[in-house]
Structure formats: structure tokens, C-alpha cells
Backbone as numpy.savetxt, mean C-alpha at the origin, in Angstrom:
# Nx Ny Nz CAx CAy CAz Cx Cy Cz
19.60 17.41 -9.02 18.70 17.85 -7.95 17.31 18.17 -8.50
17.29 18.79 -9.70 15.99 19.11 -10.33 15.22 17.83 -10.61
15.92 16.81 -11.11 15.26 15.54 -11.43 14.78 14.84 -10.15
15.58 14.93 -9.10 15.20 14.32 -7.82 13.93 14.95 -7.27
13.86 16.27 -7.33 12.67 16.98 -6.84 11.45 16.64 -7.68
11.64 16.51 -8.99 10.54 16.16 -9.88 10.00 14.77 -9.56
10.92 13.82 -9.40 10.53 12.44 -9.09 9.86 12.37 -7.72
10.44 13.08 -6.75 9.87 13.09 -5.40 8.45 13.65 -5.42
8.23 14.71 -6.18 6.90 15.32 -6.27 5.89 14.39 -6.92
6.30 13.76 -8.03 5.40 12.84 -8.74 5.04 11.66 -7.84
6.05 11.12 -7.19 5.83 9.95 -6.33 4.95 10.30 -5.13
5.19 11.47 -4.53 4.39 11.87 -3.37 2.93 12.02 -3.73
2.65 12.59 -4.88 1.27 12.72 -5.34 0.63 11.35 -5.53
1.40 10.42 -6.09 0.89 9.07 -6.31 0.62 8.36 -4.99
1.54 8.51 -4.02 1.39 7.85 -2.73 0.21 8.41 -1.94
0.00 9.73 -2.03 -1.07 10.37 -1.27 -2.45 10.18 -1.89
-2.50 9.77 -3.15 -3.80 9.60 -3.81 -4.49 8.34 -3.29
-5.83 8.35 -3.23 -6.57 7.18 -2.75 -6.31 5.96 -3.62
-6.03 4.86 -3.01 -5.73 3.63 -3.73 -5.63 2.48 -2.75
-5.25 1.28 -3.20 -5.15 0.13 -2.30 -4.25 0.38 -1.09
-3.09 1.02 -1.30 -2.16 1.27 -0.20 -2.80 2.15 0.88
-3.40 3.24 0.44 -3.99 4.20 1.37 -5.17 3.58 2.13
-6.00 2.85 1.41 -7.16 2.22 2.06 -6.71 1.16 3.06
-5.67 0.39 2.71 -5.16 -0.62 3.63 -4.66 0.04 4.91
-3.94 1.18 4.77 -3.42 1.87 5.94 -4.55 2.38 6.83
-5.58 2.95 6.25 -6.72 3.42 7.03 -7.40 2.25 7.73
-7.57 1.18 7.00 -8.24 0.00 7.56 -7.44 -0.58 8.72
-6.13 -0.76 8.55 -5.31 -1.34 9.61 -5.16 -0.40 10.81
-5.20 0.91 10.55 -5.11 1.88 11.64 -6.36 1.85 12.50
-7.50 1.61 11.86 -8.77 1.55 12.59 -8.97 0.19 13.25
-8.59 -0.87 12.52 -8.87 -2.23 13.01 -7.84 -2.73 14.02
-6.59 -2.25 13.92 -5.54 -2.78 14.77 -4.82 -1.67 15.55
-3.67 -2.01 16.10 -2.91 -1.07 16.92 -2.00 -0.19 16.07
-1.41 0.82 16.72 -0.47 1.69 16.02 0.74 0.89 15.53
1.19 -0.04 16.34 2.34 -0.87 15.94 2.06 -1.60 14.63
0.88 -2.20 14.53 0.50 -2.91 13.32 0.43 -1.97 12.13
-0.14 -0.79 12.33 -0.24 0.18 11.24 1.15 0.62 10.77
2.07 0.82 11.70 3.43 1.23 11.35 4.17 0.13 10.59
3.99 -1.10 11.02 4.62 -2.22 10.30 3.99 -2.39 8.91
2.72 -2.05 8.78 2.08 -2.09 7.46 2.74 -1.07 6.54
3.08 0.10 7.09 3.77 1.14 6.32 5.14 0.65 5.86
5.83 -0.09 6.72 7.13 -0.67 6.35 6.95 -1.65 5.19
5.89 -2.45 5.26 5.60 -3.40 4.18 5.36 -2.70 2.86
4.64 -1.59 2.89 4.40 -0.82 1.68 5.72 -0.29 1.11
6.60 0.17 2.02 7.91 0.65 1.58 8.73 -0.45 0.94
8.67 -1.67 1.49 9.39 -2.80 0.90 8.82 -3.16 -0.47
7.52 -2.96 -0.63 6.90 -3.17 -1.94 7.47 -2.19 -2.97
7.61 -0.93 -2.56 8.21 0.09 -3.43 9.63 -0.31 -3.80
10.39 -0.81 -2.80 11.77 -1.24 -3.05 11.82 -2.34 -4.10
10.84 -3.25 -4.07 10.77 -4.33 -5.05 10.52 -3.77 -6.45
9.58 -2.83 -6.56 9.30 -2.20 -7.86 10.54 -1.52 -8.41
11.23 -0.77 -7.55 12.44 -0.06 -7.97 13.50 -1.05 -8.44
13.66 -2.14 -7.71 14.69 -3.13 -8.05 14.46 -3.75 -9.41
13.24 -4.21 -9.68 13.04 -4.85 -10.98 12.99 -3.85 -12.13
12.72 -2.58 -11.81 12.82 -1.55 -12.85 14.28 -1.32 -13.23
15.14 -1.28 -12.21 16.58 -1.10 -12.46 17.16 -2.29 -13.22
16.58 -3.47 -13.01 17.07 -4.67 -13.69 16.43 -4.85 -15.07
15.47 -3.98 -15.40 14.82 -4.07 -16.72 13.67 -5.05 -16.78
13.31 -5.64 -15.63 12.25 -6.66 -15.62 10.87 -6.02 -15.83
10.72 -4.77 -15.38 9.41 -4.11 -15.52 9.02 -3.99 -16.98
9.99 -3.73 -17.83 9.70 -3.62 -19.26 9.22 -4.95 -19.82
9.85 -6.03 -19.34 9.44 -7.38 -19.77 8.01 -7.66 -19.34
7.68 -7.29 -18.07 6.33 -7.50 -17.55 5.30 -6.74 -18.38
5.63 -5.48 -18.70 4.68 -4.64 -19.44 4.45 -5.16 -20.85
5.42 -5.89 -21.40 5.30 -6.40 -22.76 4.69 -7.80 -22.81
4.64 -8.47 -21.65 4.12 -9.83 -21.60 2.70 -9.83 -21.05
1.76 -10.24 -21.87 0.36 -10.31 -21.43 0.22 -11.32 -20.29
0.94 -12.45 -20.39 0.85 -13.49 -19.37 1.34 -13.00 -18.01
2.56 -12.43 -17.97 3.12 -11.95 -16.72 2.28 -10.83 -16.11
1.82 -9.91 -16.97 1.01 -8.80 -16.49 -0.29 -9.31 -15.87
-0.92 -10.27 -16.54 -2.18 -10.80 -16.03 -1.99 -11.62 -14.76
-0.86 -12.32 -14.64 -0.58 -13.08 -13.41 -0.51 -12.14 -12.22
0.26 -11.04 -12.37 0.37 -10.05 -11.30 -0.99 -9.41 -11.02
-1.70 -9.10 -12.10 -3.00 -8.44 -11.97 -3.99 -9.30 -11.18
-4.10 -10.56 -11.53 -5.11 -11.40 -10.88 -4.71 -11.80 -9.46
-3.41 -11.97 -9.22 -2.96 -12.22 -7.86 -3.24 -11.00 -6.98
-2.96 -9.82 -7.53 -3.22 -8.58 -6.79 -4.69 -8.39 -6.50
-5.52 -8.63 -7.51 -6.97 -8.49 -7.34 -7.48 -9.48 -6.30
-6.98 -10.72 -6.38 -7.43 -11.76 -5.44 -7.04 -11.40 -4.01
-5.86 -10.82 -3.84 -5.42 -10.48 -2.49 -6.25 -9.34 -1.91
-6.54 -8.34 -2.73 -7.40 -7.23 -2.27 -8.79 -7.73 -1.92
-9.32 -8.64 -2.74 -10.63 -9.22 -2.46 -10.60 -10.02 -1.15
-9.51 -10.72 -0.93 -9.36 -11.51 0.30 -9.40 -10.61 1.54
-8.58 -9.54 1.53 -8.55 -8.63 2.67 -9.91 -7.94 2.84
-10.51 -7.52 1.72 -11.79 -6.84 1.77 -12.89 -7.71 2.34
-12.97 -8.94 1.86 -14.00 -9.87 2.34 -13.77 -10.21 3.81
-12.49 -10.33 4.19 -12.16 -10.60 5.58 -12.67 -9.47 6.48
-12.53 -8.24 6.00 -13.02 -7.08 6.76 -14.55 -7.08 6.83
-15.19 -7.43 5.72 -16.65 -7.45 5.68 -17.22 -8.52 6.62
-16.46 -9.59 6.82 -16.94 -10.69 7.66 -16.54 -10.55 9.13
-15.81 -9.47 9.43 -15.38 -9.28 10.82 -16.60 -9.10 11.73
-16.49 -9.66 12.93 -17.60 -9.61 13.87 -17.47 -8.41 14.80
-18.59 -7.89 15.21 -18.60 -6.74 16.10 -18.19 -7.16 17.50
-17.34 -6.33 18.11 -16.90 -6.59 19.48 -18.05 -6.35 20.46
-18.04 -7.13 21.52 -19.09 -6.96 22.54 -18.92 -5.63 23.27
-17.69 -5.15 23.35 -17.40 -3.89 24.03 -16.57 -3.00 23.11
-17.17 -2.43 22.08 -16.44 -1.65 21.09 -15.76 -0.43 21.68
-16.20 0.01 22.86 -15.60 1.21 23.43 -14.27 0.92 24.11
-13.96 -0.32 24.33 -12.73 -0.68 25.03 -11.58 -0.84 24.06
-10.51 -0.08 24.27 -9.34 -0.15 23.41 -8.63 -1.50 23.53
-8.84 -2.20 24.64 -8.18 -3.48 24.85 -8.60 -4.51 23.82
-9.81 -4.37 23.28 -10.28 -5.33 22.29 -9.43 -5.28 21.04
-8.85 -4.12 20.75 -7.98 -3.97 19.59 -6.71 -4.79 19.80
-6.18 -4.80 21.02 -4.95 -5.49 21.30 -5.14 -7.01 21.25
-6.33 -7.46 21.67 -6.60 -8.88 21.72 -6.64 -9.49 20.32
-7.06 -8.73 19.32 -7.18 -9.28 17.97 -6.09 -8.77 17.04
-5.07 -8.14 17.63 -3.99 -7.58 16.83 -3.24 -8.67 16.08
-2.69 -8.32 14.92 -1.90 -9.27 14.15 -0.41 -9.04 14.43
0.42 -9.98 14.04 1.86 -9.89 14.31 2.52 -8.88 13.37
3.71 -8.38 13.73 4.45 -7.47 12.85 4.69 -8.08 11.47
5.03 -9.38 11.44 5.28 -10.04 10.16 4.03 -10.06 9.28
2.89 -10.33 9.90 1.63 -10.32 9.14 1.32 -8.93 8.61
1.58 -7.91 9.42 1.33 -6.53 9.01 2.24 -6.14 7.85
3.52 -6.51 7.94 4.47 -6.22 6.86 4.04 -6.95 5.59
3.63 -8.20 5.74 3.21 -8.99 4.59 1.99 -8.38 3.92
1.03 -7.90 4.71 -0.16 -7.26 4.14 0.22 -6.03 3.31
1.07 -5.17 3.91 1.49 -3.98 3.20 2.28 -4.31 1.95
3.19 -5.27 2.07 4.05 -5.64 0.94 3.23 -6.20 -0.22
2.39 -7.17 0.06 1.61 -7.81 -1.01 0.62 -6.85 -1.65
0.02 -5.98 -0.83 -0.93 -4.99 -1.38 -0.23 -4.09 -2.39
1.00 -3.69 -2.08 1.73 -2.79 -2.98 2.34 -3.51 -4.16
3.05 -4.60 -3.91 3.82 -5.23 -4.97 2.93 -5.94 -6.00
1.71 -6.32 -5.60 0.82 -7.00 -6.54 -0.13 -6.05 -7.25
0.14 -4.76 -7.13 -0.69 -3.76 -7.82 -0.10 -3.51 -9.21
-0.76 -3.96 -10.28 -0.21 -3.79 -11.63 -0.06 -2.33 -12.03
-0.89 -1.45 -11.46 -0.77 -0.03 -11.77 0.53 0.54 -11.22
0.98 -0.02 -10.08 2.25 0.41 -9.51 3.39 0.00 -10.44
3.28 -1.20 -11.03 4.29 -1.66 -11.98 4.41 -0.69 -13.15
3.27 -0.30 -13.70 3.27 0.62 -14.83 3.74 2.00 -14.42
3.41 2.43 -13.21 3.84 3.74 -12.72 5.36 3.81 -12.64
5.98 2.80 -12.03 7.43 2.83 -11.88 8.14 2.62 -13.21
7.53 1.84 -14.09 8.10 1.70 -15.43 8.12 3.05 -16.14
7.02 3.80 -16.01 6.94 5.12 -16.64 7.97 6.07 -16.04
8.13 6.03 -14.71 9.10 6.90 -14.05 10.52 6.61 -14.52
10.87 5.32 -14.57 12.24 4.94 -14.90 12.54 4.97 -16.40
11.52 5.14 -17.22 11.78 5.22 -18.66 11.46 6.60 -19.26
10.49 7.29 -18.68 10.07 8.56 -19.24 10.59 9.77 -18.47
10.71 9.64 -17.15 11.12 10.77 -16.31 12.62 10.76 -16.07
13.14 9.59 -15.72 14.58 9.47 -15.46 15.31 9.25 -16.78
16.30 10.04 -17.03 17.07 9.94 -18.27 17.80 8.61 -18.34
17.88 8.05 -19.56 18.58 6.78 -19.75 20.07 6.90 -19.43
20.57 8.14 -19.49 21.99 8.35 -19.21 22.29 8.62 -17.75
21.25 8.61 -16.91 21.45 8.83 -15.48 22.25 7.68 -14.87
23.32 7.98 -14.12 24.12 6.92 -13.49 23.27 6.03 -12.58
23.63 4.76 -12.51 22.87 3.80 -11.71 22.80 4.23 -10.24
23.89 4.82 -9.73 23.92 5.23 -8.33 22.85 6.28 -8.05
22.58 7.16 -9.04 21.54 8.16 -8.86 20.15 7.53 -8.97
20.01 6.56 -9.85 18.74 5.85 -9.96 18.43 5.13 -8.64
19.49 4.56 -8.05 19.33 3.91 -6.75 18.91 4.92 -5.69
19.51 6.11 -5.75 19.17 7.18 -4.79 17.72 7.61 -4.96
17.26 7.71 -6.21 15.85 8.06 -6.45 14.93 7.00 -5.86
15.31 5.74 -6.06 14.51 4.64 -5.53 14.47 4.65 -4.02
15.62 4.91 -3.40 15.69 4.97 -1.93 14.82 6.09 -1.40
14.83 7.23 -2.09 13.99 8.36 -1.66 12.52 7.97 -1.71
12.11 7.24 -2.74 10.71 6.85 -2.87 10.31 5.84 -1.79
11.24 4.95 -1.45 10.96 3.97 -0.39 10.77 4.68 0.95
11.71 5.57 1.27 11.65 6.28 2.55 10.43 7.21 2.61
10.13 7.88 1.50 8.98 8.78 1.47 7.68 8.02 1.70
7.60 6.82 1.13 6.41 5.98 1.32 6.24 5.60 2.78
7.32 5.13 3.40 7.26 4.72 4.80 6.91 5.90 5.71
7.56 7.05 5.45 7.31 8.24 6.28 5.87 8.71 6.15
5.36 8.81 4.91 4.01 9.30 4.70 2.97 8.41 5.38
3.08 7.10 5.15 2.09 6.20 5.72 2.27 6.04 7.23
3.47 6.28 7.74 3.68 6.29 9.18 2.97 7.48 9.81
3.00 8.62 9.10 2.27 9.81 9.57 0.77 9.52 9.61
0.28 8.86 8.55 -1.13 8.47 8.51 -1.46 7.55 9.68
-0.57 6.58 9.94 -0.79 5.62 11.02 -0.82 6.31 12.38
0.13 7.20 12.62 0.21 7.90 13.91 -1.03 8.76 14.13
-1.45 9.45 13.07 -2.63 10.32 13.20 -3.88 9.50 13.47
-4.07 8.43 12.70 -5.29 7.63 12.81 -5.36 6.83 14.10
-4.21 6.62 14.75 -4.22 5.81 15.98 -4.06 6.65 17.24
-4.22 7.96 17.12 -4.23 8.81 18.31 -5.45 8.46 19.17
-5.28 8.57 20.46 -6.35 8.18 21.39 -7.65 8.94 21.12
-7.55 10.25 20.88 -8.77 11.03 20.68 -9.45 10.68 19.36
-8.62 10.35 18.34 -9.19 9.93 17.06 -9.85 8.57 17.22
-9.16 7.65 17.92 -9.71 6.32 18.14 -11.00 6.38 18.95
-11.05 7.28 19.91 -12.24 7.41 20.74 -13.46 7.78 19.91
-13.24 8.63 18.90 -14.34 9.04 18.03 -14.78 7.89 17.13
-13.79 7.08 16.71 -14.10 6.00 15.78 -14.60 4.74 16.46
-14.27 4.57 17.76 -14.52 3.30 18.41 -15.98 2.86 18.38
-16.90 3.79 18.54 -18.32 3.43 18.56 -18.84 2.97 17.19
-18.15 3.42 16.13 -18.58 3.04 14.77 -17.47 2.25 14.06
-16.51 1.75 14.85 -15.36 1.05 14.30 -15.78 -0.12 13.39
-16.76 -0.88 13.84 -17.22 -2.05 13.08 -17.74 -1.62 11.71
-18.51 -0.54 11.66 -19.07 -0.07 10.39 -17.96 0.48 9.48
-16.97 1.15 10.08 -15.86 1.69 9.30 -15.05 0.55 8.68
-14.80 -0.48 9.47 -14.05 -1.63 8.95 -14.81 -2.29 7.80
-16.12 -2.37 7.92 -16.93 -2.92 6.83 -16.87 -2.02 5.59
-16.87 -0.70 5.83 -16.78 0.24 4.71 -15.47 0.07 3.96
-14.35 0.02 4.72 -13.05 -0.17 4.09 -12.97 -1.53 3.39
-13.63 -2.52 3.97 -13.67 -3.83 3.32 -14.36 -3.76 1.97
-15.48 -3.04 1.93 -16.20 -2.88 0.67 -15.36 -2.13 -0.36
-14.62 -1.11 0.11 -13.75 -0.34 -0.80 -12.63 -1.23 -1.34
-12.04 -2.07 -0.48 -10.98 -2.97 -0.92 -11.50 -3.99 -1.94
-12.72 -4.47 -1.73 -13.33 -5.39 -2.70 -13.52 -4.67 -4.04
-13.99 -3.43 -3.98 -14.19 -2.65 -5.21 -12.85 -2.41 -5.92
-11.81 -2.10 -5.14 -10.49 -1.90 -5.73 -9.95 -3.19 -6.33
-10.24 -4.31 -5.67 -9.82 -5.60 -6.21 -10.45 -5.88 -7.56
-11.73 -5.59 -7.66 -12.45 -5.77 -8.94 -11.89 -4.82 -10.00
-11.56 -3.60 -9.57 -11.01 -2.62 -10.50 -9.65 -3.06 -11.02
-8.81 -3.59 -10.12 -7.50 -4.10 -10.52 -7.65 -5.26 -11.49
-8.63 -6.14 -11.24 -8.85 -7.29 -12.11 -9.21 -6.84 -13.53
-9.82 -5.68 -13.65 -10.24 -5.17 -14.97 -9.20 -4.24 -15.59
-8.05 -4.07 -14.90 -7.00 -3.19 -15.39 -6.41 -3.72 -16.69
-6.21 -2.84 -17.65 -5.56 -3.19 -18.90 -4.25 -2.45 -19.01
-3.36 -2.94 -19.84 -2.06 -2.30 -19.98 -2.16 -1.00 -20.76
């Protein structure tokens, strides 16, 4: 129980800290509907599940030791963040920004939202190193696999719950009403941040 609480605390701090996942959630909450934002949170959780799985299989250690594999993940991740960021920067202003219906007209599908969340998380090389550190330095090597699985499940659920809370808050009608008049500028701001994060990921070293 002590180890579970320690891991949960470390992971929660990591999830709540500003990064590609958090910026994507803010961007999708402002640019799209609550449904899309919630499905994006599910995608982020599935990304966490992927990290946990390959850590349990020992693949994370192989990635951390291979310059080629690490750089492949790094550059794919950077390219994807740059793609989303540039897409946000190139978004056009709505003729009627005050109308909430415009958000529904340009909404993306649940699958697209899940894919955005998943790829943003799973292609983050820092996430790979974070989970490798957790499963090698924090979790004892003698910990039963079933408990390691339980730790991973807790991290997946905590990720989905936290970002769902962010999505629900950011898509409240009164919050949206305040943002709607400057929505276009906010989306451009988040786009610029995602581009900056993409460049930062590209320069990440092991």
C-alpha cells in the first residue's frame, strides 16, 4: 500500500504538470466539444497503458539503451506535436465565434480524438523514460507481476480521471462563454505551445 501511494503521488504530479498531454487537453477542450475532450482523455489513458505494458515486458529498457529506437520515437513524437500545433496555428476564425454551434460543426470524431490523445502520449520519449524510471527505481524488482499490473492500472485510470476533470471544467458553458470571443487566439496560442513542445521533444536526449 505504501508503494502504491508513492507511485500514485509521483504519477499524479507528472500528469498534472504542464506538458504535451495537458496542452492537448486544453486545446481540444477549447477547440472542440466536451465529448471530443473526454475521448482525448481516454486516448491519453491508452497511451499510459502502452507505456506500462512495454515496461512490464522489458521493452522500455531496450528502447532506453538503443539510440536508434529512442530517436525514432523522439522524432515521430516531435513531428506529431508540430503537426497538431501547426494545424492549430492555421485554423481559420469563425464568422460567428460567439455561437457554440460552430464548435459542433467542426468537431472531430471520437476515434480521431482518441488517436490524438494516444499518439501525443505514447510518442513522448520523456514518458518512456519516466515509466522506465518508475518500474526500475521505484517499484521493487521483487514485486509480484500482479501488483505491477495493479500499479499500471491505477496510473491509467488516474490519467483518464484527471484529464476528464480538466475536460469537464474547460467545457462548462460559462467557461466557454468567456473563451468564445477569444477562442481563435487561444487556439493559436496552444498551437504555438505545441510547436515549441515539439521542438523541445526533438532536442530531448537520453
